[in-house]
N, C-alpha and C positions, 0 to 999 in steps of 0.2 A: 590463494590455495583453493583447489577444487573441492566442491561439496558432493559427496557420493550419496545418491538417493536410492540405493539398492537395499536389499534385506540385510538385517543385522547378523552378526556372527553368533549371537545368542538368541534363543527364543524367549518368550515372555516368562516362562518358568525358570530359565537360566541354563537350559541344556544347550550344548554346542551344536550348531547346524553346520553340515558339510555341504559344499557346493560342487556341482558337476561342471561349473564353468567359472570364469573370472569376471571381472568388472567390464561393463560395456560403456562406450562413449555416450549413448543416449541416457545413461543413468547419472551422468554428471549434472549437477545443479549449478546455479549461479548465486553469487553473493547478493543479498538483498540491497536494493537501492533505497535509501531513506529520503523521502520527499520533505524538503524544507521550504521556508518562506523566502522568496526572492524574485528576481526577474524571471519571466517564463523561460524554461529550458527543458527540452524533451530529449529522450534518448530512444532510438529505434533499435530493437533487438530482433535478430532472426531466430525463429523458433523451429521446432520440428515440422517437417513438411513444407519448408520454405515459406512459412507464414511469418507475419510480423507482429511484434508486441511493442507498444509505445509506453515508455516509462516517463513519469514526471520527475525530473531532478529537483527543480525549484519552481515555485509558482506563487503568485500573490493574487490570483484570481480564482474565484469559486462560483459555480452555478448553483444558486440557493433557491429551493422550492419552498414557497409559502403554503402550508397545508390548508389554510383557511380559504384562500382565493385560488389555489391551484396555478399560481403564476410563478414562473422561474425568472430570476433576475441575476445578471452577471454583476458580481460585487467584489470588492477588494478585501483581502484577508489581512487583519492586523496582527493577531497572535493566536497561539494555541493555548486554550484554557485548561482542558483536561484531556488525558489519554489513558484509557484503561489498559492498553497493551503494555505500557511501561511508564512509570511515573517520571523517569528521567527524560522522556521524549518531550515533556512540557517545557523544560528549561532549554532544550535544543531546538524547539519549534518544529518538531517532526510530526508530519501528518500521515495517518493511515486510516483505514476504515474504522469507524467508531470514535475517532477523535472529535472533541468539541472545540470548534474554532470561533474566534471573535471576528465578526465581519462588521461592515458599516451599517447593516440593517439589523444586527443583533447576533445572538449566539446561534450556531448551527452545528448539526452533527453530520460528519462526513459519511456518505453512504456508498461512495465508489471506492475502488482500490487504486490509488494513484500510481502505484508501482506496476499495475497490470493493465489499466484501462486508458491511461494517458490524459485523464481529466479529473478535476476535483468537483464532484457533485455533493450537495449537502441538503439537509432538510432543516428549516428554521424551527427552533425550539420555542414552545409557547412559554410566556412569562407567568 
């Protein structure tokens, strides 16, 4: 089902708004793709202006920055520990920005948007 990203039929106060035009194709949104743990799998999407957006379907690799040494290491993801966006994402191992993941070098917080940027970048949390 298509998601329409235009203005609502009601204003914030509840009054009904009347439009001088109908819905447009560029106002259609896409359903969100939830990134999970698994073998690397990407999806390239065409966006407005014939640009490209890479989405991560599944991944088990993260680029983790150590804030003390300022070194980035490519490491394997084992599980999702916390997710403030939705508590049920932890059970399903869904990663998005702000999720805390368990890696081989320790816990890290995801700083990139895997559904928008195409990679999983994270910052190592101090103990």
